[in-house]
PDB file of N, CA, C, O and CB in Angstrom:
ATOM      1  N   MET A   1     147.079 126.177 155.786  1.00  0.00           N
ATOM      2  CA  MET A   1     147.488 127.384 155.136  1.00  0.00           C
ATOM      3  C   MET A   1     146.270 127.991 154.464  1.00  0.00           C
ATOM      4  O   MET A   1     145.494 127.285 153.820  1.00  0.00           O
ATOM      5  CB  MET A   1     148.622 127.121 154.128  1.00  0.00           C
ATOM      6  N   THR A   2     146.103 129.272 154.610  1.00  0.00           N
ATOM      7  CA  THR A   2     144.988 129.936 153.960  1.00  0.00           C
ATOM      8  C   THR A   2     145.489 130.721 152.764  1.00  0.00           C
ATOM      9  O   THR A   2     146.609 131.232 152.764  1.00  0.00           O
ATOM     10  CB  THR A   2     144.250 130.857 154.940  1.00  0.00           C
ATOM     11  N   ALA A   3     144.650 130.811 151.748  1.00  0.00           N
ATOM     12  CA  ALA A   3     145.020 131.560 150.552  1.00  0.00           C
ATOM     13  C   ALA A   3     144.794 133.037 150.803  1.00  0.00           C
ATOM     14  O   ALA A   3     143.786 133.431 151.388  1.00  0.00           O
ATOM     15  CB  ALA A   3     144.212 131.083 149.320  1.00  0.00           C
ATOM     16  N   SER A   4     145.753 133.863 150.352  1.00  0.00           N
ATOM     17  CA  SER A   4     145.541 135.295 150.462  1.00  0.00           C
ATOM     18  C   SER A   4     144.686 135.758 149.287  1.00  0.00           C
ATOM     19  O   SER A   4     144.560 135.049 148.288  1.00  0.00           O
ATOM     20  CB  SER A   4     146.893 136.059 150.504  1.00  0.00           C
ATOM     21  N   ARG A   5     144.120 136.908 149.403  1.00  0.00           N
ATOM     22  CA  ARG A   5     143.189 137.397 148.380  1.00  0.00           C
ATOM     23  C   ARG A   5     143.859 138.466 147.538  1.00  0.00           C
ATOM     24  O   ARG A   5     144.399 139.433 148.075  1.00  0.00           O
ATOM     25  CB  ARG A   5     141.900 137.953 149.026  1.00  0.00           C
ATOM     26  N   ASN A   6     143.831 138.302 146.231  1.00  0.00           N
ATOM     27  CA  ASN A   6     144.322 139.284 145.279  1.00  0.00           C
ATOM     28  C   ASN A   6     143.100 139.970 144.696  1.00  0.00           C
ATOM     29  O   ASN A   6     142.296 139.307 144.041  1.00  0.00           O
ATOM     30  CB  ASN A   6     145.216 138.626 144.158  1.00  0.00           C
ATOM     31  N   PRO A   7     142.922 141.288 144.908  1.00  0.00           N
ATOM     32  CA  PRO A   7     141.701 141.948 144.454  1.00  0.00           C
ATOM     33  C   PRO A   7     141.495 141.912 142.946  1.00  0.00           C
ATOM     34  O   PRO A   7     140.364 142.061 142.483  1.00  0.00           O
ATOM     35  CB  PRO A   7     141.709 143.362 144.907  1.00  0.00           C
ATOM     36  N   GLN A   8     142.540 141.721 142.177  1.00  0.00           N
ATOM     37  CA  GLN A   8     142.409 141.700 140.721  1.00  0.00           C
ATOM     38  C   GLN A   8     142.055 140.324 140.182  1.00  0.00           C
ATOM     39  O   GLN A   8     141.316 140.221 139.203  1.00  0.00           O
ATOM     40  CB  GLN A   8     143.687 142.173 140.084  1.00  0.00           C
ATOM     41  N   THR A   9     142.563 139.270 140.797  1.00  0.00           N
ATOM     42  CA  THR A   9     142.368 137.934 140.242  1.00  0.00           C
ATOM     43  C   THR A   9     141.668 136.970 141.188  1.00  0.00           C
ATOM     44  O   THR A   9     141.443 135.815 140.824  1.00  0.00           O
ATOM     45  CB  THR A   9     143.684 137.362 139.851  1.00  0.00           C
ATOM     46  N   GLY A  10     141.319 137.412 142.390  1.00  0.00           N
ATOM     47  CA  GLY A  10     140.701 136.502 143.344  1.00  0.00           C
ATOM     48  C   GLY A  10     141.738 135.875 144.248  1.00  0.00           C
ATOM     49  O   GLY A  10     142.837 136.414 144.385  1.00  0.00           O
ATOM     50  N   PRO A  11     141.422 134.749 144.871  1.00  0.00           N
ATOM     51  CA  PRO A  11     142.361 134.121 145.806  1.00  0.00           C
ATOM     52  C   PRO A  11     143.644 133.674 145.103  1.00  0.00           C
ATOM     53  O   PRO A  11     143.611 133.154 143.988  1.00  0.00           O
ATOM     54  CB  PRO A  11     141.700 132.923 146.492  1.00  0.00           C
ATOM     55  N   ASP A  12     144.781 133.889 145.786  1.00  0.00           N
ATOM     56  CA  ASP A  12     146.042 133.361 145.257  1.00  0.00           C
ATOM     57  C   ASP A  12     145.981 131.847 145.334  1.00  0.00           C
ATOM     58  O   ASP A  12     145.581 131.280 146.351  1.00  0.00           O
ATOM     59  CB  ASP A  12     147.281 133.917 146.045  1.00  0.00           C
ATOM     60  N   ARG A  13     146.376 131.210 144.270  1.00  0.00           N
ATOM     61  CA  ARG A  13     146.372 129.750 144.239  1.00  0.00           C
ATOM     62  C   ARG A  13     147.806 129.240 144.187  1.00  0.00           C
ATOM     63  O   ARG A  13     148.665 129.849 143.550  1.00  0.00           O
ATOM     64  CB  ARG A  13     145.559 129.222 143.028  1.00  0.00           C
ATOM     65  N   ILE A  14     148.057 128.136 144.852  1.00  0.00           N
ATOM     66  CA  ILE A  14     149.373 127.513 144.793  1.00  0.00           C
ATOM     67  C   ILE A  14     149.518 126.895 143.408  1.00  0.00           C
ATOM     68  O   ILE A  14     148.677 126.102 142.986  1.00  0.00           O
ATOM     69  CB  ILE A  14     149.559 126.436 145.930  1.00  0.00           C
ATOM     70  N   VAL A  15     150.577 127.256 142.707  1.00  0.00           N
ATOM     71  CA  VAL A  15     150.798 126.711 141.370  1.00  0.00           C
ATOM     72  C   VAL A  15     152.027 125.816 141.311  1.00  0.00           C
ATOM     73  O   VAL A  15     152.208 125.076 140.344  1.00  0.00           O
ATOM     74  CB  VAL A  15     150.936 127.836 140.368  1.00  0.00           C
ATOM     75  N   ALA A  16     152.875 125.877 142.336  1.00  0.00           N
ATOM     76  CA  ALA A  16     154.063 125.021 142.326  1.00  0.00           C
ATOM     77  C   ALA A  16     154.607 124.877 143.740  1.00  0.00           C
ATOM     78  O   ALA A  16     154.481 125.769 144.579  1.00  0.00           O
ATOM     79  CB  ALA A  16     155.150 125.595 141.383  1.00  0.00           C
ATOM     80  N   ILE A  17     155.204 123.739 143.964  1.00  0.00           N
ATOM     81  CA  ILE A  17     155.924 123.475 145.204  1.00  0.00           C
ATOM     82  C   ILE A  17     157.293 122.977 144.791  1.00  0.00           C
ATOM     83  O   ILE A  17     157.393 122.098 143.935  1.00  0.00           O
ATOM     84  CB  ILE A  17     155.170 122.431 146.129  1.00  0.00           C
ATOM     85  N   GLY A  18     158.344 123.515 145.374  1.00  0.00           N
ATOM     86  CA  GLY A  18     159.683 123.099 144.981  1.00  0.00           C
ATOM     87  C   GLY A  18     160.597 122.944 146.179  1.00  0.00           C
ATOM     88  O   GLY A  18     160.365 123.514 147.245  1.00  0.00           O
ATOM     89  N   LEU A  19     161.621 122.173 145.980  1.00  0.00           N
ATOM     90  CA  LEU A  19     162.662 122.019 146.983  1.00  0.00           C
ATOM     91  C   LEU A  19     163.841 122.870 146.525  1.00  0.00           C
ATOM     92  O   LEU A  19     164.496 122.549 145.533  1.00  0.00           O
ATOM     93  CB  LEU A  19     163.072 120.505 147.177  1.00  0.00           C
ATOM     94  N   LEU A  20     164.106 123.942 147.240  1.00  0.00           N
ATOM     95  CA  LEU A  20     165.137 124.888 146.848  1.00  0.00           C
ATOM     96  C   LEU A  20     166.201 124.985 147.927  1.00  0.00           C
ATOM     97  O   LEU A  20     165.912 124.869 149.118  1.00  0.00           O
ATOM     98  CB  LEU A  20     164.529 126.265 146.572  1.00  0.00           C
ATOM     99  N   THR A  21     167.428 125.197 147.494  1.00  0.00           N
ATOM    100  CA  THR A  21     168.510 125.465 148.436  1.00  0.00           C
ATOM    101  C   THR A  21     168.572 126.971 148.669  1.00  0.00           C
ATOM    102  O   THR A  21     167.923 127.740 147.960  1.00  0.00           O
ATOM    103  CB  THR A  21     169.882 124.917 147.904  1.00  0.00           C
ATOM    104  N   GLN A  22     169.345 127.387 149.655  1.00  0.00           N
ATOM    105  CA  GLN A  22     169.513 128.822 149.891  1.00  0.00           C
ATOM    106  C   GLN A  22     170.123 129.480 148.658  1.00  0.00           C
ATOM    107  O   GLN A  22     169.778 130.613 148.323  1.00  0.00           O
ATOM    108  CB  GLN A  22     170.399 129.076 151.138  1.00  0.00           C
ATOM    109  N   ARG A  23     171.026 128.776 147.985  1.00  0.00           N
ATOM    110  CA  ARG A  23     171.629 129.320 146.753  1.00  0.00           C
ATOM    111  C   ARG A  23     170.551 129.559 145.697  1.00  0.00           C
ATOM    112  O   ARG A  23     170.573 130.584 145.016  1.00  0.00           O
ATOM    113  CB  ARG A  23     172.717 128.355 146.199  1.00  0.00           C
ATOM    114  N   ASP A  24     169.614 128.630 145.554  1.00  0.00           N
ATOM    115  CA  ASP A  24     168.506 128.807 144.612  1.00  0.00           C
ATOM    116  C   ASP A  24     167.724 130.077 144.941  1.00  0.00           C
ATOM    117  O   ASP A  24     167.393 130.858 144.048  1.00  0.00           O
ATOM    118  CB  ASP A  24     167.568 127.580 144.639  1.00  0.00           C
ATOM    119  N   LEU A  25     167.430 130.279 146.228  1.00  0.00           N
ATOM    120  CA  LEU A  25     166.689 131.473 146.631  1.00  0.00           C
ATOM    121  C   LEU A  25     167.489 132.741 146.355  1.00  0.00           C
ATOM    122  O   LEU A  25     166.927 133.765 145.966  1.00  0.00           O
ATOM    123  CB  LEU A  25     166.326 131.396 148.113  1.00  0.00           C
ATOM    124  N   ASP A  26     168.807 132.668 146.558  1.00  0.00           N
ATOM    125  CA  ASP A  26     169.655 133.823 146.269  1.00  0.00           C
ATOM    126  C   ASP A  26     169.607 134.176 144.788  1.00  0.00           C
ATOM    127  O   ASP A  26     169.557 135.353 144.433  1.00  0.00           O
ATOM    128  CB  ASP A  26     171.100 133.548 146.698  1.00  0.00           C
ATOM    129  N   VAL A  27     169.620 133.167 143.923  1.00  0.00           N
ATOM    130  CA  VAL A  27     169.558 133.391 142.482  1.00  0.00           C
ATOM    131  C   VAL A  27     168.207 133.965 142.079  1.00  0.00           C
ATOM    132  O   VAL A  27     168.142 134.842 141.217  1.00  0.00           O
ATOM    133  CB  VAL A  27     169.823 132.087 141.725  1.00  0.00           C
ATOM    134  N   LEU A  28     167.135 133.488 142.687  1.00  0.00           N
ATOM    135  CA  LEU A  28     165.796 133.996 142.380  1.00  0.00           C
ATOM    136  C   LEU A  28     165.640 135.448 142.805  1.00  0.00           C
ATOM    137  O   LEU A  28     164.874 136.194 142.195  1.00  0.00           O
ATOM    138  CB  LEU A  28     164.736 133.142 143.063  1.00  0.00           C
ATOM    139  N   GLY A  29     166.353 135.849 143.837  1.00  0.00           N
ATOM    140  CA  GLY A  29     166.351 137.241 144.263  1.00  0.00           C
ATOM    141  C   GLY A  29     165.095 137.667 144.990  1.00  0.00           C
ATOM    142  O   GLY A  29     164.295 136.843 145.433  1.00  0.00           O
ATOM    143  N   SER A  30     164.943 138.965 145.102  1.00  0.00           N
ATOM    144  CA  SER A  30     163.859 139.522 145.900  1.00  0.00           C
ATOM    145  C   SER A  30     162.493 139.363 145.253  1.00  0.00           C
ATOM    146  O   SER A  30     161.474 139.541 145.921  1.00  0.00           O
ATOM    147  CB  SER A  30     164.119 140.969 146.160  1.00  0.00           C
ATOM    148  N   GLY A  31     162.449 139.034 143.971  1.00  0.00           N
ATOM    149  CA  GLY A  31     161.165 138.811 143.314  1.00  0.00           C
ATOM    150  C   GLY A  31     160.467 137.554 143.812  1.00  0.00           C
ATOM    151  O   GLY A  31     159.257 137.404 143.643  1.00  0.00           O
ATOM    152  N   PHE A  32     161.212 136.671 144.412  1.00  0.00           N
ATOM    153  CA  PHE A  32     160.653 135.449 144.983  1.00  0.00           C
ATOM    154  C   PHE A  32     160.446 135.721 146.464  1.00  0.00           C
ATOM    155  O   PHE A  32     161.399 135.680 147.242  1.00  0.00           O
ATOM    156  CB  PHE A  32     161.592 134.193 144.742  1.00  0.00           C
ATOM    157  N   ARG A  33     159.224 135.995 146.854  1.00  0.00           N
ATOM    158  CA  ARG A  33     158.969 136.504 148.200  1.00  0.00           C
ATOM    159  C   ARG A  33     158.509 135.463 149.202  1.00  0.00           C
ATOM    160  O   ARG A  33     158.657 135.677 150.405  1.00  0.00           O
ATOM    161  CB  ARG A  33     157.958 137.568 148.131  1.00  0.00           C
ATOM    162  N   ARG A  34     157.963 134.354 148.760  1.00  0.00           N
ATOM    163  CA  ARG A  34     157.413 133.409 149.734  1.00  0.00           C
ATOM    164  C   ARG A  34     158.190 132.104 149.712  1.00  0.00           C
ATOM    165  O   ARG A  34     158.249 131.412 148.696  1.00  0.00           O
ATOM    166  CB  ARG A  34     155.927 133.143 149.453  1.00  0.00           C
ATOM    167  N   SER A  35     158.772 131.790 150.832  1.00  0.00           N
ATOM    168  CA  SER A  35     159.418 130.483 150.993  1.00  0.00           C
ATOM    169  C   SER A  35     159.258 130.076 152.448  1.00  0.00           C
ATOM    170  O   SER A  35     159.172 130.923 153.337  1.00  0.00           O
ATOM    171  CB  SER A  35     160.940 130.522 150.572  1.00  0.00           C
ATOM    172  N   PHE A  36     159.220 128.795 152.674  1.00  0.00           N
ATOM    173  CA  PHE A  36     159.045 128.267 154.018  1.00  0.00           C
ATOM    174  C   PHE A  36     160.184 127.298 154.287  1.00  0.00           C
ATOM    175  O   PHE A  36     160.315 126.276 153.614  1.00  0.00           O
ATOM    176  CB  PHE A  36     157.655 127.571 154.185  1.00  0.00           C
ATOM    177  N   SER A  37     160.997 127.620 155.265  1.00  0.00           N
ATOM    178  CA  SER A  37     162.120 126.753 155.621  1.00  0.00           C
ATOM    179  C   SER A  37     161.617 125.487 156.281  1.00  0.00           C
ATOM    180  O   SER A  37     160.620 125.499 157.003  1.00  0.00           O
ATOM    181  CB  SER A  37     163.102 127.481 156.550  1.00  0.00           C
ATOM    182  N   VAL A  38     162.312 124.402 156.026  1.00  0.00           N
ATOM    183  CA  VAL A  38     161.997 123.144 156.690  1.00  0.00           C
ATOM    184  C   VAL A  38     163.266 122.616 157.345  1.00  0.00           C
ATOM    185  O   VAL A  38     164.372 122.803 156.838  1.00  0.00           O
ATOM    186  CB  VAL A  38     161.407 122.104 155.685  1.00  0.00           C
ATOM    187  N   GLU A  39     163.089 121.972 158.449  1.00  0.00           N
ATOM    188  CA  GLU A  39     164.215 121.357 159.150  1.00  0.00           C
ATOM    189  C   GLU A  39     164.588 120.056 158.447  1.00  0.00           C
ATOM    190  O   GLU A  39     163.762 119.443 157.771  1.00  0.00           O
ATOM    191  CB  GLU A  39     163.869 121.098 160.649  1.00  0.00           C
ATOM    192  N   ASP A  40     165.836 119.647 158.614  1.00  0.00           N
ATOM    193  CA  ASP A  40     166.236 118.346 158.085  1.00  0.00           C
ATOM    194  C   ASP A  40     165.351 117.285 158.723  1.00  0.00           C
ATOM    195  O   ASP A  40     165.233 117.209 159.946  1.00  0.00           O
ATOM    196  CB  ASP A  40     167.753 118.057 158.357  1.00  0.00           C
ATOM    197  N   ASP A  41     164.741 116.480 157.888  1.00  0.00           N
ATOM    198  CA  ASP A  41     163.845 115.436 158.380  1.00  0.00           C
ATOM    199  C   ASP A  41     164.142 114.178 157.583  1.00  0.00           C
ATOM    200  O   ASP A  41     163.886 114.123 156.380  1.00  0.00           O
ATOM    201  CB  ASP A  41     162.330 115.854 158.253  1.00  0.00           C
ATOM    202  N   HIS A  42     164.666 113.198 158.232  1.00  0.00           N
ATOM    203  CA  HIS A  42     165.072 111.984 157.530  1.00  0.00           C
ATOM    204  C   HIS A  42     163.885 111.132 157.087  1.00  0.00           C
ATOM    205  O   HIS A  42     164.073 110.091 156.458  1.00  0.00           O
ATOM    206  CB  HIS A  42     165.979 111.164 158.413  1.00  0.00           C
ATOM    207  N   ALA A  43     162.674 111.561 157.408  1.00  0.00           N
ATOM    208  CA  ALA A  43     161.495 110.825 156.966  1.00  0.00           C
ATOM    209  C   ALA A  43     161.371 110.841 155.439  1.00  0.00           C
ATOM    210  O   ALA A  43     160.739 109.961 154.856  1.00  0.00           O
ATOM    211  CB  ALA A  43     160.232 111.416 157.604  1.00  0.00           C
ATOM    212  N   PHE A  44     161.974 111.839 154.799  1.00  0.00           N
ATOM    213  CA  PHE A  44     161.894 111.950 153.350  1.00  0.00           C
ATOM    214  C   PHE A  44     163.203 111.562 152.660  1.00  0.00           C
ATOM    215  O   PHE A  44     163.351 111.794 151.461  1.00  0.00           O
ATOM    216  CB  PHE A  44     161.513 113.362 152.966  1.00  0.00           C
ATOM    217  N   ALA A  45     164.132 110.990 153.373  1.00  0.00           N
ATOM    218  CA  ALA A  45     165.438 110.654 152.819  1.00  0.00           C
ATOM    219  C   ALA A  45     165.318 109.727 151.616  1.00  0.00           C
ATOM    220  O   ALA A  45     166.024 109.913 150.624  1.00  0.00           O
ATOM    221  CB  ALA A  45     166.309 110.008 153.885  1.00  0.00           C
ATOM    222  N   ASP A  46     164.438 108.733 151.685  1.00  0.00           N
ATOM    223  CA  ASP A  46     164.300 107.801 150.570  1.00  0.00           C
ATOM    224  C   ASP A  46     163.712 108.502 149.339  1.00  0.00           C
ATOM    225  O   ASP A  46     164.117 108.204 148.215  1.00  0.00           O
ATOM    226  CB  ASP A  46     163.415 106.609 150.978  1.00  0.00           C
ATOM    227  N   LEU A  47     162.783 109.409 149.530  1.00  0.00           N
ATOM    228  CA  LEU A  47     162.215 110.162 148.418  1.00  0.00           C
ATOM    229  C   LEU A  47     163.272 111.063 147.784  1.00  0.00           C
ATOM    230  O   LEU A  47     163.397 111.100 146.560  1.00  0.00           O
ATOM    231  CB  LEU A  47     161.015 110.996 148.892  1.00  0.00           C
ATOM    232  N   LEU A  48     164.020 111.778 148.589  1.00  0.00           N
ATOM    233  CA  LEU A  48     165.058 112.664 148.056  1.00  0.00           C
ATOM    234  C   LEU A  48     166.139 111.878 147.327  1.00  0.00           C
ATOM    235  O   LEU A  48     166.654 112.332 146.305  1.00  0.00           O
ATOM    236  CB  LEU A  48     165.682 113.487 149.179  1.00  0.00           C
ATOM    237  N   GLU A  49     166.483 110.714 147.841  1.00  0.00           N
ATOM    238  CA  GLU A  49     167.473 109.862 147.179  1.00  0.00           C
ATOM    239  C   GLU A  49     166.954 109.407 145.813  1.00  0.00           C
ATOM    240  O   GLU A  49     167.700 109.411 144.833  1.00  0.00           O
ATOM    241  CB  GLU A  49     167.813 108.636 148.061  1.00  0.00           C
ATOM    242  N   ALA A  50     165.693 109.020 145.746  1.00  0.00           N
ATOM    243  CA  ALA A  50     165.093 108.601 144.475  1.00  0.00           C
ATOM    244  C   ALA A  50     165.056 109.766 143.484  1.00  0.00           C
ATOM    245  O   ALA A  50     165.319 109.574 142.298  1.00  0.00           O
ATOM    246  CB  ALA A  50     163.667 108.051 144.705  1.00  0.00           C
ATOM    247  N   LEU A  51     164.736 110.957 143.952  1.00  0.00           N
ATOM    248  CA  LEU A  51     164.720 112.134 143.079  1.00  0.00           C
ATOM    249  C   LEU A  51     166.120 112.448 142.548  1.00  0.00           C
ATOM    250  O   LEU A  51     166.273 112.848 141.394  1.00  0.00           O
ATOM    251  CB  LEU A  51     164.158 113.350 143.833  1.00  0.00           C
ATOM    252  N   ASP A  52     167.135 112.267 143.384  1.00  0.00           N
ATOM    253  CA  ASP A  52     168.515 112.506 142.954  1.00  0.00           C
ATOM    254  C   ASP A  52     168.944 111.550 141.845  1.00  0.00           C
ATOM    255  O   ASP A  52     169.842 111.875 141.067  1.00  0.00           O
ATOM    256  CB  ASP A  52     169.461 112.376 144.138  1.00  0.00           C
ATOM    257  N   GLU A  53     168.322 110.384 141.762  1.00  0.00           N
ATOM    258  CA  GLU A  53     168.705 109.388 140.764  1.00  0.00           C
ATOM    259  C   GLU A  53     168.028 109.593 139.401  1.00  0.00           C
ATOM    260  O   GLU A  53     168.373 108.911 138.436  1.00  0.00           O
ATOM    261  CB  GLU A  53     168.377 108.014 141.280  1.00  0.00           C
ATOM    262  N   ILE A  54     167.082 110.513 139.316  1.00  0.00           N
ATOM    263  CA  ILE A  54     166.391 110.763 138.049  1.00  0.00           C
ATOM    264  C   ILE A  54     167.341 111.437 137.077  1.00  0.00           C
ATOM    265  O   ILE A  54     168.021 112.403 137.422  1.00  0.00           O
ATOM    266  CB  ILE A  54     165.129 111.634 138.264  1.00  0.00           C
ATOM    267  N   GLU A  55     167.382 110.915 135.852  1.00  0.00           N
ATOM    268  CA  GLU A  55     168.257 111.499 134.848  1.00  0.00           C
ATOM    269  C   GLU A  55     167.657 112.762 134.275  1.00  0.00           C
ATOM    270  O   GLU A  55     166.440 112.889 134.141  1.00  0.00           O
ATOM    271  CB  GLU A  55     168.535 110.503 133.738  1.00  0.00           C
ATOM    272  N   GLU A  56     168.536 113.698 133.936  1.00  0.00           N
ATOM    273  CA  GLU A  56     168.105 114.964 133.336  1.00  0.00           C
ATOM    274  C   GLU A  56     167.505 114.717 131.957  1.00  0.00           C
ATOM    275  O   GLU A  56     167.975 113.864 131.204  1.00  0.00           O
ATOM    276  CB  GLU A  56     169.289 115.953 133.236  1.00  0.00           C
ATOM    277  N   VAL A  57     166.478 115.463 131.645  1.00  0.00           N
ATOM    278  CA  VAL A  57     165.809 115.358 130.353  1.00  0.00           C
ATOM    279  C   VAL A  57     166.007 116.662 129.604  1.00  0.00           C
ATOM    280  O   VAL A  57     165.715 117.731 130.141  1.00  0.00           O
ATOM    281  CB  VAL A  57     164.294 115.034 130.521  1.00  0.00           C
ATOM    282  N   SER A  58     166.495 116.596 128.381  1.00  0.00           N
ATOM    283  CA  SER A  58     166.651 117.798 127.564  1.00  0.00           C
ATOM    284  C   SER A  58     165.384 118.031 126.760  1.00  0.00           C
ATOM    285  O   SER A  58     164.800 117.104 126.198  1.00  0.00           O
ATOM    286  CB  SER A  58     167.877 117.678 126.625  1.00  0.00           C
ATOM    287  N   VAL A  59     164.979 119.274 126.720  1.00  0.00           N
ATOM    288  CA  VAL A  59     163.784 119.648 125.964  1.00  0.00           C
ATOM    289  C   VAL A  59     164.188 120.709 124.953  1.00  0.00           C
ATOM    290  O   VAL A  59     164.776 121.730 125.310  1.00  0.00           O
ATOM    291  CB  VAL A  59     162.641 120.169 126.909  1.00  0.00           C
ATOM    292  N   THR A  60     163.871 120.463 123.700  1.00  0.00           N
ATOM    293  CA  THR A  60     164.153 121.441 122.654  1.00  0.00           C
ATOM    294  C   THR A  60     162.829 122.071 122.228  1.00  0.00           C
ATOM    295  O   THR A  60     161.918 121.394 121.751  1.00  0.00           O
ATOM    296  CB  THR A  60     164.888 120.778 121.431  1.00  0.00           C
ATOM    297  N   LEU A  61     162.753 123.376 122.415  1.00  0.00           N
ATOM    298  CA  LEU A  61     161.528 124.084 122.053  1.00  0.00           C
ATOM    299  C   LEU A  61     161.646 124.628 120.646  1.00  0.00           C
ATOM    300  O   LEU A  61     162.729 125.040 120.230  1.00  0.00           O
ATOM    301  CB  LEU A  61     161.233 125.221 123.045  1.00  0.00           C
ATOM    302  N   PRO A  62     160.547 124.635 119.907  1.00  0.00           N
ATOM    303  CA  PRO A  62     160.586 125.201 118.565  1.00  0.00           C
ATOM    304  C   PRO A  62     160.813 126.704 118.633  1.00  0.00           C
ATOM    305  O   PRO A  62     160.371 127.343 119.588  1.00  0.00           O
ATOM    306  CB  PRO A  62     159.289 124.889 117.807  1.00  0.00           C
ATOM    307  N   PRO A  63     161.494 127.292 117.640  1.00  0.00           N
ATOM    308  CA  PRO A  63     161.736 128.731 117.675  1.00  0.00           C
ATOM    309  C   PRO A  63     160.429 129.515 117.634  1.00  0.00           C
ATOM    310  O   PRO A  63     159.445 129.092 117.026  1.00  0.00           O
ATOM    311  CB  PRO A  63     162.632 129.146 116.510  1.00  0.00           C
ATOM    312  N   GLY A  64     160.448 130.671 118.298  1.00  0.00           N
ATOM    313  CA  GLY A  64     159.304 131.586 118.239  1.00  0.00           C
ATOM    314  C   GLY A  64     158.360 131.298 119.257  1.00  0.00           C
ATOM    315  O   GLY A  64     157.333 131.970 119.355  1.00  0.00           O
TER     316      GLY A  64
END
């Protein structure tokens, strides 16, 4: 993958990679322009299962 060039800030850099469902993309709306579909691949089944077992962490941010 090659980085595209932004004339104001230089090359676009990847800042995050996420696993999103179609519903997630629908919620993000048209402002989220780049996504790459992947086929079901059982090579990552053990990783996805382990990620599903992680407990949610609550974060309380200070006001302001």
